[in-house]
Every structure is written in structure tokens, then in C-alpha cells.
Phi, psi and omega in degrees: 000136181283131180267125178270147172303145186303316182294322179292321177297320179295321179295320179292323181290340183291340180091346177237112186247158177232057184263150172217168176258139175230139178239130175249128182242119181245117182275167182291341178271008174096357180282149178231132180236145180236140181221149178216156175266005176285161182275001174224156178298146177236135182234135170197156181054035176077008181235135177264128180263110188289141183262356186255029185257354178065034182278139169222158182225149174285170176295146177263139175232134178237146181220158176287158178093198186253018175295146181276116178266115182245158170217175183231139177244133177242148181202163176266146179278062183245350179281136177296336181272345185236104186243158177298325180297318180291323176297316180295325182283353178085017182297330184259009178299127177060025178295148178284139183234134171238135180241123186242142164262122190232137170279106187294340177281342178208083186302344175294340177265100185207164182217129175282116184265328185205139170238146179186206181222153179287131179254231183294134177243125177249131184249144173240196182292319184232003183207186182208163173226132184234136176276132174254116185264139176290167183297335182292346181295340177298333181289345179270356183273125178300137179241154178085187183272151175262142175274099188210164179295314187284158178287141179252013175273159174268128182307123178094353180279181186297326180286329180281306176088356178288135180272103183283356174277349177298127180303340177290338185244004183219152179205177177219144181205187177214157181282130176270314177202152180247114177285319179221175178294340183242000180226133184204159176263145186227162173240161177098356183239022184294339184281351186259145180292151175303138180084354183300323183260008175298134186071007179278188185231127174262132172246117185283130182255348177204169181094188185293341182250019183307132180091351182264156177251148179222137177274137182273125178272321182211145177227110184235159174231125176234189185298335183267354178132204186265132180241134176244139172237138181263155179288326183224157176293148177267152178293329179253160180287144174268128184228158177304135181097346178296129181262156180203156167254150184216144177238153183299155180257160179224133179268009174072016179263150183297321181298322178291317180301320183283314187277321186274320187247355182050047189230029184301329182296335181257010181298130186253027174245191181231077188291343183253013178291144179293142181253195182296328181297327178290321183295323186267002178292149180209154179284149173227177187296320179299321180292324181295326179288347180250048178060011174073013184275348181249156179234141179299140179088357180294150179097000000 
């Protein structure tokens, strides 16, 4: 049973309450934002919970055991601290969430009701709805290594060992023209073969997206020059003159690791594991006449 602070319990027992909901959102970059459904700002623990954000929350349900208890928070994109661009850029992905019941007449009287993380976020024209996942959802996340063909290391990390500062794997360029929000022509990368930066990472050094990273979907060369396509739309517009740094991409295959990066010794996949074709192989009469050493479907 949850124990309430004595003063808060006394206020509830009085029959006339001054309670409101407060939500604290802590992003992975260290920023903290506060929101409340009260009609005035509420402050405690050095954070002001803004009242002009249009936040509402679904009912909370808690159960015994390890079931994941989720709820949903909806809000308007009216806060200067909470923008559609930041949501699109993933700034709030898996952000830590605290939900408080607070006596707005005396914020020292409060109770932490739920802690969790931000899950799926759905955006509309003027608002959004976000899933708040309970702590038990961590138990649903696969841990450890997967037994798979592809490499599970991140290109350039300690397990991979590739030096991404090597000029063979890194470059810098700028946008010449943008055909679409996700496709543009660039300069500065003429020395690299087509496809070299596919699956690579662009870090924007100037323009509306400065400081953000983008995954490269395609790297092509045509008669007019070098074309880049991104995997996802950027929150800001891409314009001529925007500068970026870029590193080569890896498709996680053993052949790429060996030929492109000369790094086969550090490959973190299992390229020789038997596949479905091995599982369904069976002996047949032709194989039996050939001393039984071959199996149908081999090769």
C-alpha cells in the first residue's frame, strides 16, 4: 500500500482538495521540462511546471506482477520548449518521465505516482499524443548478442575497431541544391565511389539542421554530380550552402567488412551459420547411388 505524506493525507481527508497533475520530462541530453494541468504554473525542486501546454492524461492503471502498465499523455504543440521539430528529430525518444500528484496551494505536499519512459509519439497538425511506458517494459527489450549473419557492432566503436578518422572513410561537403527535403546534390565528395556512403552518417555543421545526424539511404553519381538521399526527413529545411561531415556506411555483411574496411578479423556476426536451406535438406535416391555423400538442396 502506498503511504501518503501526513499533510497530503489530511488535505485529502478534508473533502476539499487542491490537487493537480505535474509531469517532468528528462531528455537524454540532460534537459528537464515540466508541465501541469493546473491553470497556473507550479514550481518545486527547482523546476517550473508550465500551465500553458494543454496537457491531459489518460487514467492510470496499476497491477501486480510484471505486466507493463502504460498510460497516454496528450498535449498541444504550444510550449516554446516543446516543438514539433524536436519531436521529429527524436530528442524525446525514451525520455524519462515522472508523474506527480501535487497540492498546488502547497507544492511541498506531493506524491510521485509513476516513473517510466516516453514511448511511441503520434503527431497531428497542432498537437501530439505520447505513450508513457512503465519501468517493466525494460524486461521486454532483448539483451545480449543475437546469433545472426550480420554484424552487431556499431561502425567505428571499440568492438568494430575501424578508424573513421581515416580520410578513406570520411569526408566533408556542402549542399549544391535540394531537389526534395530528403534528396540533394552535394559538392566535395567527387573522389568517392558511388554507394561508398550508403548506410553512412551525415553530421550537419551549418544550416537549419546544424548539430543533427542523418542516416544516408542512397549515394549516387550521375552526369550532374553527386546525389545524396536520406533515410528520414529532417526537422529543418536543407538549403544550398549547408555544410556537413560524412562517414562511410556499412551494411553489416562479412563481404563488406573484408573488402571495404579490411576488418574481417573484427567482424561481429556469424557469416557461416547454417540457414534455412540446410534445415530443409534431405537425402534422395540419386544421392544414395552416389555413396550418400550429397544431400538434395545442397549448394
